[in-house]
C-alpha angles and dihedrals in degrees: 000000000000090000091050092051089047091056091048089052092054088052090049090241100113093117091055091048093051092048089052091051091052093046094050098037092111088064093059113100110244091240090060097052093091089057090051089050091052092048091050090053088058091045089055090063090053097044121101119239092199117118146104113242094194089056093049094254105137113196116242088236092064090058090053092051092050090050092050092056091045089055092045090054089053092057115086109266094240091054100046100087095045090047092053092047093048095048094043091052091064100034131102093192095115100166094049095044095051093043093049092049093048091050092052089051092047093050091051092050092050094046121014090199093064125087091001090162087075105073120195088254090053092051090050090052092048090050089051089052091051091050090050089053090050090052090050092049091048089067085078100059096182095052097046096045089054093051108117089219093056096122092054092043092052091047092051090046088056098040100040095032091054097233143055093218097093092046092048091050091049093050093047091053095041099054101050094117127057092240092053091047091055091047089051094049091047089063089064095055114102137174135240126194133213135172126235104185106301093341118098111214123203124197131185122226137180114234102230096181095054094041093048090058090067106027137026104254092221089055090050091051093047094049093047091049090055094054115102106225093217088063093067134053125263095263092054091046088059090050091050092048094052094042093049091050093048093046092050091051090047092053093046095051097056092219131139116254089255092051093047092052094048097043111084098160094094095048 
């Protein structure tokens, strides 16, 4: 099933595939639900999170999350926790695992009567599994630093791992070259959407708060300024251009990283 979803992703039809899975879930034999769950974890890494909810553009990733919980509900209650632990222990789908776990925790905090099969101890154990998978993935510096969900992964590594030391050591080792630095910075670029009449406008921003937790922003600016644009490809040149612009605006405004991220009036 993972191969099928991968092909649908290449054809930009992942949303349709996920909707079909949800619609026909009742036809899946109970003993196969865990395989569907595992395949959806992989699909979550492939799914796009781009979209504008107010404009009716639902991100593909939301469809994957909904499908995951549909599958979870189809698994016998007494088997759900063990199924999640077992599948997570062998998965490399970091973004989807941490997001799924955080959602379970959020639901329980909002309503103690929901997801009662996941005890606090179970959630702690699942978080530990996710951190162990992050550590395993971090052995491949190039792959992890290029993960679009890197900011969230690093934050979970720090929060659920109990310390920022491992994450800091990873970042220091992973950004030694200019190319890797630009790849790292690119992970902290995000988009906002606004509407001007019938036209949907998209703008890129650099998340100062998240980036500042892992690098000194002055060091980032200085290193980017020293990079010769002709030494990197066109995509990375665009990243450098945006990051330099954002960092210059940040410095000129005299705001904290949190204030800069939340203040959109000077955009």
